[in-house]
C-alpha positions, -999 to 999 in steps of 0.1 A, spaced: -457 580 -189 -486 607 -207 -513 588 -225 -502 600 -260 -471 584 -256 -489 552 -245 -508 552 -276 -474 559 -297 -457 533 -281 -485 507 -281 -492 518 -318 -455 512 -324 -452 478 -307 -485 466 -326 -472 482 -360 -438 464 -356 -455 428 -348 -482 434 -375 -456 441 -401 -441 408 -396 -474 391 -398 -481 410 -431 -446 400 -447 -455 367 -438 -489 371 -454 -474 385 -483 -451 357 -487 -481 332 -481 -499 349 -511 -468 346 -533 -467 308 -526 -505 308 -532 -506 324 -564 -476 307 -580 -491 271 -569 -524 277 -577 -528 311 -596 -563 327 -600 -592 304 -614 -617 278 -604 -602 262 -575 -587 297 -560 -620 311 -562 -634 283 -545 -608 286 -517 -611 323 -512 -650 317 -514 -646 291 -485 -622 311 -465 -642 343 -467 -668 328 -446 -652 318 -412 -628 350 -420 -660 371 -420 -671 360 -388 -636 364 -372 -637 402 -381 -672 405 -373 -672 386 -342 -638 380 -329 -618 412 -337 -649 434 -343 -679 431 -318 -661 409 -291 -632 433 -290 -653 465 -290 -676 453 -266 -653 434 -242 -625 458 -241 -644 488 -229 -663 468 -202 -633 448 -191 -611 479 -188 -638 496 -165 -639 463 -143 -600 462 -142 -598 499 -133 -628 504 -107 -627 470 -91 -593 456 -92 -576 425 -105 -595 399 -90 -629 409 -101 -613 412 -136 -600 378 -134 -636 366 -125 -651 385 -156 -623 371 -181 -633 334 -167 -671 337 -171 -665 353 -207 -642 325 -216 -669 299 -206 -697 318 -225 -677 320 -256 -666 286 -257 -701 275 -256 -715 299 -282 -687 297 -307 -686 257 -304 -725 260 -312 -719 283 -342 -691 264 -356 -712 232 -357 -742 248 -374 -715 264 -401 -704 229 -406 -738 214 -411 -752 241 -430 -724 249 -454 -742 240 -485 -770 265 -477 -745 292 -468 -725 285 -499 -756 288 -522 -767 318 -505 -734 339 -501 -724 328 -538 -751 325 -563 -728 328 -593 -711 294 -586 -742 272 -590 -736 270 -628 -703 251 -619 -712 218 -596 -674 212 -588 -668 248 -579 -696 244 -555 -687 212 -539 -652 220 -534 -662 253 -518 -686 234 -495 -660 210 -484 -632 236 -478 -656 257 -459 -667 229 -435 -628 222 -431 -623 255 -421 -652 266 -402 -635 255 -368 -610 283 -374 -636 307 -360 -636 289 -327 -600 293 -321 -596 327 -332 -625 339 -315 -606 327 -282 -575 346 -294 -595 375 -297 -608 375 -259 -570 369 -249 -561 400 -270 -586 419 -252 -574 409 -218 -538 413 -227 -543 449 -243 -559 460 -211 -529 453 -191 -509 470 -219 -495 439 -235 -499 442 -273 -471 422 -290 -480 385 -286 -517 388 -299 -506 411 -329 -479 386 -340 -499 354 -335 -511 358 -372 -474 352 -382 -483 316 -369 -515 312 -392 -495 325 -421 -467 300 -416 -486 272 -411 -506 279 -445 -473 284 -463 -459 251 -448 -489 231 -456 -493 246 -492 -459 235 -500 -455 203 -483 -490 189 -485 -504 201 -519 -494 171 -539 -510 148 -514 -547 161 -523 -567 154 -554 -573 193 -556 -538 205 -543 -552 240 -528 -570 218 -500 -537 215 -483 -541 254 -477 -575 249 -460 -556 223 -438 -528 250 -429 -556 276 -418 -572 252 -394 -538 242 -378 -527 281 -378 -560 285 -356 -549 261 -333 -514 277 -331 -526 311 -326 -545 303 -297 -519 280 -279 -494 312 -283 -516 332 -260 -521 309 -232 -487 312 -217 -488 348 -216 -519 352 -200 -507 328 -170 -478 349 -167 -501 379 -164 -523 361 -138 -552 354 -160 -552 317 -162 -582 310 -181 -607 283 -164 -646 276 -165 -669 300 -147 -704 292 -152 -715 325 -134 -739 334 -162 -755 363 -143 -723 379 -138 -735 417 -141 -708 425 -169 -715 396 -192 -752 412 -199 -736 444 -208 -709 427 -229 -738 409 -249 -759 439 -252 -729 459 -266 -718 430 -290 -753 426 -309 -753 460 -324 -714 462 -328 -715 433 -350 -728 454 -376 -711 488 -368 -675 475 -369 -680 448 -393 -697 470 -420 -666 473 -439 -660 435 -441 -695 431 -450 -690 454 -478 -660 431 -491 -681 400 -485 -711 416 -506 -685 425 -534 -671 390 -534 -708 376 -536 -714 399 -570 -680 390 -581 -688 356 -585 -716 367 -613 -685 382 -631 -660 367 -651 -639 336 -634 -609 350 -616 -631 381 -602 -632 367 -569 -596 360 -568 -586 394 -582 -604 411 -552 -590 390 -528 -553 394 -536 -563 434 -541 -580 432 -508 -547 415 -491 -524 443 -504 -549 472 -494 -547 457 -459 -509 458 -458 -506 495 -445 -538 492 -428 -533 463 -408 -493 475 -399 -504 513 -390 -543 519 -391 -553 486 -371 -523 494 -347 -536 530 -338 -572 519 -335 -560 490 -312 -539 513 -292 -562 540 -285 -592 519 -279 -580 510 -242 -569 544 -234 -605 561 -244 -620 532 -223 -602 539 -193 -608 578 -196 -647 574 -204 -646 551 -172 -630 577 -153 -655 604 -169 -623 625 -185 -640 634 -214 -617 660 -225 -588 632 -223 -607 608 -247 -611 637 -273 -574 643 -268 -567 606 -274 -590 604 -301 -579 636 -322 -543 623 -316 -554 589 -331 -571 605 -362 -542 629 -368 -516 601 -369 -542 578 -390 -542 603 -416 -505 611 -414 -499 572 -425 -529 566 -450 -526 601 -470 -491 588 -484 -501 554 -483 -530 563 -506 -508 580 -532 -482 553 -529 -508 525 -535 -524 539 -566 -491 546 -584 -474 514 -573 -507 489 -579 -497 469 -609 -457 469 -601 -464 453 -568 -485 426 -581 -460 423 -611 -432 419 -585 -448 396 -561 -470 375 -577 -460 370 -618 -448 337 -626 -461 299 -628 -500 307 -633 -501 339 -625 -495 362 -658 -494 397 -664 -532 402 -673 -540 389 -637 -513 409 -621 -530 440 -641 -568 430 -630 -556 431 -594 -537 465 -601 -572 476 -613 -589 466 -581 -563 477 -556 -561 512 -571 -600 514 -567 -598 503 -531 -569 526 -525 -591 555 -531 -611 549 -499 -579 538 -472 -579 574 -454 -616 566 -448 -616 531 -439 -590 541 -415 -607 567 -401 -639 545 -395 -619 521 -376 -604 549 -353 -639 567 -349 -661 536 -342 -642 524 -310 -651 557 -295 -685 554 -296 -683 521 -279 -660 534 -253 -689 560 -244 -712 530 -241 -731 542 -276 -740 511 -298 -766 525 -318 -751 550 -335 -722 533 -352 -751 509 -365 -770 533 -379 -741 548 -401 -730 515 -408 -764 506 -421 -762 536 -443 -726 526 -456 -738 492 -465 -768 505 -486 -748 529 -504 -719 498 -510 -749 476 -523 -762 506 -546 -729 519 -559 -715 479 -564 -747 474 -587 -742 507 -606 -707 502 -612 -700 464 -616 -709 463 -652 -688 493 -667 -659 487 -644 -664 450 -635 -644 436 -605 -629 475 -603 -662 488 -598 -671 465 -568 -638 478 -551 -645 515 -560 -681 508 -544 -664 500 -511 -642 530 -511 -673 554 -518 -692 536 -489 -665 546 -464 -665 580 -475 -703 579 -464 -698 560 -433 -668 582 -420 -687 614 -426 -718 603 -408 -694 592 -379 -679 624 -374 -709 644 -376 -725 622 -349 -694 621 -326 -691 657 -329 -730 661 -316 -721 638 -289 -685 651 -275 -682 685 -294 -653 693 -316 -621 670 -308 -595 692 -327 -609 695 -364 -589 723 -373 -558 703 -362 -571 674 -381 -576 694 -412 -544 711 -412 -523 677 -402 -541 663 -433 -534 691 -457 -498 690 -450 -497 651 -454 -513 656 -489 -490 686 -500 -459 664 -489 -474 637 -509 -475 653 -542 -437 653 -546 -434 619 -530 -457 606 -557 -438 622 -587 -409 606 -575 -423 573 -571 -437 573 -607 -404 583 -624 -383 557 -606 -408 528 -615 -403 538 -652 -368 519 -647 -382 485 -649 -404 464 -673 -432 453 -653 -451 434 -682 -423 406 -679 -423 376 -658 -391 373 -639 -364 397 -632 -375 396 -594 -337 414 -586 -343 442 -608 -381 446 -601 -375 443 -562 -344 470 -567 -365 494 -582 -399 491 -564 -377 493 -531 -359 520 -544 -390 540 -553 -407 534 -521 -375 541 -501 -369 574 -516 -408 583 -517 -410 577 -480 -378 597 -473 -390 628 -492 -424 626 -478 -410 629 -443 -385 658 -453 -414 676 -472 -437 672 -444 -413 682 -420 -407 714 -438 -442 719 -441 -444 721 -402 -460 685 -396 -461 677 -360 -463 641 -367 -431 643 -392 -414 656 -362 -424 632 -338 -413 603 -362 -379 621 -370 -372 626 -332 -379 589 -326 -357 579 -352 -330 602 -340 -332 590 -305 -332 553 -316 -300 562 -338 -285 578 -308 -289 549 -286 -277 524 -313 -244 547 -317 -234 546 -280 -244 511 -275 -217 486 -268 
């Protein structure tokens, strides 16, 4: 099987698993918004959850994955499974010790962390105390999810993608069950949600271990801390914490500044970010995760042309997905919140405020997606300095734009600043990557993106007119709203694929060809 097909197949598996997880995440957020709304206690929960969640993105899914996968792939390719098994055990031992220490520090120093990260909460002692308590309760989550990230790196290297991707279903299911069954047992009901986070982290890890065992990686302690690959992973992780995690750091800065705005602003940004990450998680992250092991193997083998081909294909596939997603989210932002969240403690004003944030986030979806595909290319080439420099500039841009835009545009300005920062980050990464490896299909990429944009225009018009069939300001009417929104999205997707095919999009032909083959197999089956 060609590397392109491996990437496409892996992206498909990851996308399917992640779609299930994201759907569960939407159900979770619907339950949370209905039970708890958007206010003091939800702000406290989302702020408290953001700290271990930020560390998860920086250390676990960000730095650890980007540093571990290229090194482990090289070890597995060049030295064989036995040496790779030893490396996995040493990394497991080191990670256990380090993350246990970080977890303990986080629990002990929660008051100081909250004071620094959310200064706007200081005027409300109850909000501060609740945030500290829930942060301490959820901080061990970073330990468990870091172990999950290590397992994911091992399994992805041996081309098993489904289990790590689907594991977040258990996190979301745990949060839903705990919220529904335990919220009346606490003085502050939303504490049940924090319990669900901790339980979900344990379940995520337990899901990985049997699969690792079947693949020949039964993790056990190995205290060979002088292993040559451990130092290399450590050197890669340091810079990549910032290089991979700048987007999430920008989101965190947005939440810190949102704590200085009107009550509910932190929650508006959280709900908008969750919906913004729905297409990102299903498609973009899936492409990035699928292409990283391929690029790492190609870099280890010294095959630069194959790496460039994989990278170019990943970029084109990402733009083909995210350009129509951007148009669709801009048009559907408020209707989505009206359908999913309106009711109970969540009224139309809250839906509209969340819709504003989602619209501004959506403007940057293509650029955020490209950063996630481009940064791993640098790490596959063992270059950690360039992404850090680009990320630092992007961080400064985000802070500058946030300060400028938060007053006139409120929480929407913070979301817009994140998008503008992603534009700068992506532009710098493309420039320096071209300097490093030369052109990687720029004309084909521009041509593909132009066709996707052209196909998105009639798609957007159809979606907009179909949405006029429902009254999104009214609570309830879920069946009507769901039918209209689903019909608009379905019609838009079909029209987009047809128009993209007419315009000669290679990616559209691939998608339609895959659908025809699958339908053909289904029709000929028993």
